C-alpha positions in Angstrom: 53.7 64.2 101.4 53.6 61.5 103.9 49.9 61.6 103.7 49.7 58.9 100.9 52.0 57.0 103.1 49.4 57.3 105.8 46.3 56.1 103.2 48.7 53.6 101.3 49.6 52.0 104.5 45.7 52.4 105.5 44.8 50.3 102.9 46.9 47.8 103.8 45.9 47.6 107.1 42.2 47.3 106.0 43.5 44.4 103.2 45.7 42.3 106.1 42.4 42.7 107.9 40.4 40.9 105.6 42.8 38.5 104.8 43.1 37.7 108.7 39.6 36.8 108.6 39.9 34.6 105.6 43.0 32.5 107.3 40.4 32.9 110.8 37.8 31.0 108.5 39.8 28.5 107.3 41.2 27.6 110.5 37.7 27.5 112.1 36.7 25.1 109.5 39.9 22.4 109.6 37.5 19.7 111.0 34.7 20.7 108.6 33.7 17.8 105.7 34.2 18.5 102.6 35.4 21.9 103.6 38.0 23.5 100.8 40.5 26.2 102.2 40.2 29.7 101.2 43.2 32.4 100.4 43.0 36.1 99.4 44.4 37.7 96.2 45.9 41.3 96.6 46.4 44.2 94.1 47.7 47.2 93.7 45.3 50.4 93.8 46.2 53.4 91.3 49.5 55.2 90.2 50.4 59.1 90.4 52.5 59.7 87.2 55.0 62.5 88.3 57.3 61.7 85.2 56.6 59.5 82.8 59.2 56.6 81.2 60.9 57.4 77.1 59.9 60.7 77.4 62.9 62.8 75.5 65.2 65.7 77.1 66.9 68.1 74.7 69.5 66.3 74.2 67.8 63.5 72.4 68.2 61.1 76.0 65.6 59.3 76.7 64.4 59.1 80.3 65.3 55.4 81.2 62.5 54.8 83.9 59.3 56.8 85.0 58.3 58.3 88.3 55.3 56.4 90.3 53.6 56.8 93.6 51.5 53.8 94.3 48.2 54.3 96.6 47.7 51.3 98.3 46.5 47.8 97.8 43.4 46.3 97.9 42.2 42.4 98.5 41.3 41.8 94.5 39.2 38.3 95.5 39.3 35.2 97.7 39.8 32.4 95.7 39.1 29.0 96.9 41.2 25.6 96.3 39.5 22.3 95.2 42.4 20.1 96.1 41.6 16.4 97.5 41.1 16.6 101.5 41.9 13.9 103.1 39.7 10.5 103.4 38.4 9.4 106.5 37.3 5.6 107.0 33.4 5.8 108.5 30.8 2.8 109.5 27.9 5.0 108.0 26.5 3.5 104.8 25.0 6.9 103.7 28.7 8.3 104.0 29.5 9.7 101.2 32.8 10.5 99.6 34.1 11.6 96.2 37.3 11.0 94.7 38.0 13.6 91.7 36.4 16.6 90.8 32.7 16.5 90.7 30.2 18.2 93.5 26.8 16.0 94.9 23.4 18.0 94.5 20.5 19.0 96.6 17.7 21.2 96.4 17.3 24.3 98.5 14.9 27.0 98.8 14.6 29.0 94.7 16.2 32.5 96.6 19.2 30.7 97.8 20.7 29.1 94.4 19.6 29.2 90.7 17.4 26.3 89.8 16.8 25.7 93.2 20.3 23.7 93.3 23.1 23.9 95.2 26.4 21.7 95.4 28.5 20.3 97.9 31.5 18.5 98.8 30.2 17.1 102.1 29.1 13.4 101.7 27.9 12.7 105.5 24.4 11.6 104.4 21.2 10.3 106.3 17.4 9.3 105.9 14.6 11.6 106.8 10.7 10.4 108.2 10.2 9.4 104.1 13.0 7.6 103.1 14.8 10.1 101.4 18.7 10.3 101.3 19.1 13.7 102.6 22.2 16.1 103.9 23.0 15.5 107.7 23.1 19.3 108.1 20.8 21.5 109.9 18.5 21.9 107.0 18.5 18.2 105.6 18.8 18.8 102.4 17.7 16.6 99.9 20.2 14.8 97.6 19.1 15.0 94.3 18.2 13.1 91.5 16.1 12.1 95.2 16.8 8.5 95.6 14.6 6.6 98.4 15.8 3.7 100.6 13.6 0.7 101.5 12.7 0.9 105.4 13.4 -2.7 105.6 16.8 -2.4 104.0 19.7 -3.5 106.0 22.3 -2.2 104.3 23.6 0.1 101.6 25.8 -0.3 99.0 28.0 1.8 96.2 29.5 1.6 93.4 32.1 3.9 92.1 30.2 4.8 89.0 27.3 6.0 91.8 25.1 3.2 91.6 23.2 2.5 95.1 21.9 -1.0 95.8 20.2 -2.3 99.5 20.2 -5.6 100.6 16.3 -6.4 101.9 15.5 -9.3 103.9 13.5 -11.7 101.4 16.1 -10.5 98.3 18.9 -13.0 97.1 20.4 -10.5 95.4 21.0 -6.6 96.4 17.9 -4.3 94.9 19.4 -1.3 92.8 17.0 2.0 94.4 19.1 4.9 92.5 21.6 6.2 90.6 24.4 8.6 92.0 25.0 11.8 89.5 28.1 14.5 89.9 28.2 17.9 88.6 31.2 19.7 87.3 32.1 23.3 86.4 34.4 25.1 84.0 35.3 27.3 86.9 34.5 25.4 90.3 36.6 28.5 91.9 33.9 31.0 90.8 31.1 29.8 92.6 28.8 30.9 95.0 29.5 30.3 99.1 26.3 29.6 100.3 27.3 28.3 103.8 26.2 25.1 105.0 28.6 23.6 102.6 26.9 24.8 99.8 28.4 26.1 96.6 25.6 28.2 94.2 26.2 28.5 90.4 27.1 31.6 88.9 27.7 33.5 86.1 32.1 33.4 86.7 31.3 28.9 87.9 29.1 28.3 84.1 26.6 26.1 84.1 26.9 22.8 85.8 27.8 19.6 83.5 26.1 16.6 85.2 26.5 13.0 84.6 27.1 10.0 86.5 30.5 9.5 88.5 33.4 8.0 87.1 32.2 8.7 83.5 33.8 11.8 81.3 36.1 13.1 84.3 34.1 13.2 87.0 35.2 11.7 90.5 34.4 7.8 91.9 32.3 7.6 94.4 32.7 5.6 97.7 30.9 4.8 100.5 31.7 4.5 104.5 34.5 7.3 103.4 34.2 11.2 104.0 35.9 13.9 102.3 37.5 15.6 105.4 38.9 19.6 105.1 41.9 20.3 102.9 42.7 23.0 104.8 47.1 22.9 105.8 46.7 24.3 109.4 50.5 24.5 109.5 50.4 26.4 106.4 47.6 28.5 107.4 50.1 29.2 110.9 52.7 30.2 108.9 50.1 32.1 106.7 49.1 33.9 110.2 51.9 34.8 111.5 53.7 36.3 108.2 50.1 38.6 107.9 50.4 39.7 111.9 54.2 40.6 111.2 52.5 42.6 107.9 50.2 44.6 109.9 53.0 45.0 112.3 55.0 46.5 109.4 52.3 49.0 107.8 51.8 50.1 110.8 54.9 51.4 111.3 54.6 52.7 108.1 51.5 55.0 109.7 53.7 56.2 113.0 56.5 57.1 110.5 54.2 59.0 108.3 52.5 60.9 111.1 56.1 61.8 112.6 56.6 63.2 109.7 53.4 65.7 109.1 54.2 66.1 113.4 57.6 67.9 112.2 55.7 69.8 109.0 53.4 71.0 111.2 55.8 72.3 113.9 57.8 74.2 111.1 56.1 77.3 111.3 56.8 77.6 114.6 
């Protein structure tokens, strides 16, 4: 009956509303450093089986197809794409960019992420009052392992394998002050999104595999560069229009089902 059409169209409107939220969030973060775009994945719901395929009649003929009526759709999950964002040249010595796989590690509260460690692609770092390299966000998360910069340092350079050097007045050669480490995951799409440009480990992502940059298929690190968001505004706008049209079509399905039920209700008059 038309009741099933109402339910199916209603589930579609709910799923499309979620997709609209995902697209809007992507567009909102088009300028967020290290942001990775998300997409909504859909799956169909259960089916009412009214006729089973392959059933034989009295003559031994088999029914070639079944008769199934679906009950709608739902969002099965959101999936992030970890394509490389475009590089942006800066003048800040503590702006780091990962080219390739890997995440910076930062310290967080115990209740925010397993092991009190979160992961980020945002490389906009700064110094705190103790001279430690921290993420330049609202909470100043410490970069792990902790690296402290001499307050007299005039310039900081990073090699592609993550060795950090500082030029200190009076020293003829730059001084190595620390070694960056990156974490990789078997399934980065399974990471938990924590906000603040951070991800957390989950059972789906697998445990972090840490090591130096440029080793074991980890990305290289460059300073005075940032990785921009990998959101493609053109693609997102196309998806936005497609979602809007699909919403309108399913709204029309609800109107058609409503008119059908109204006509059935008037048959008794």
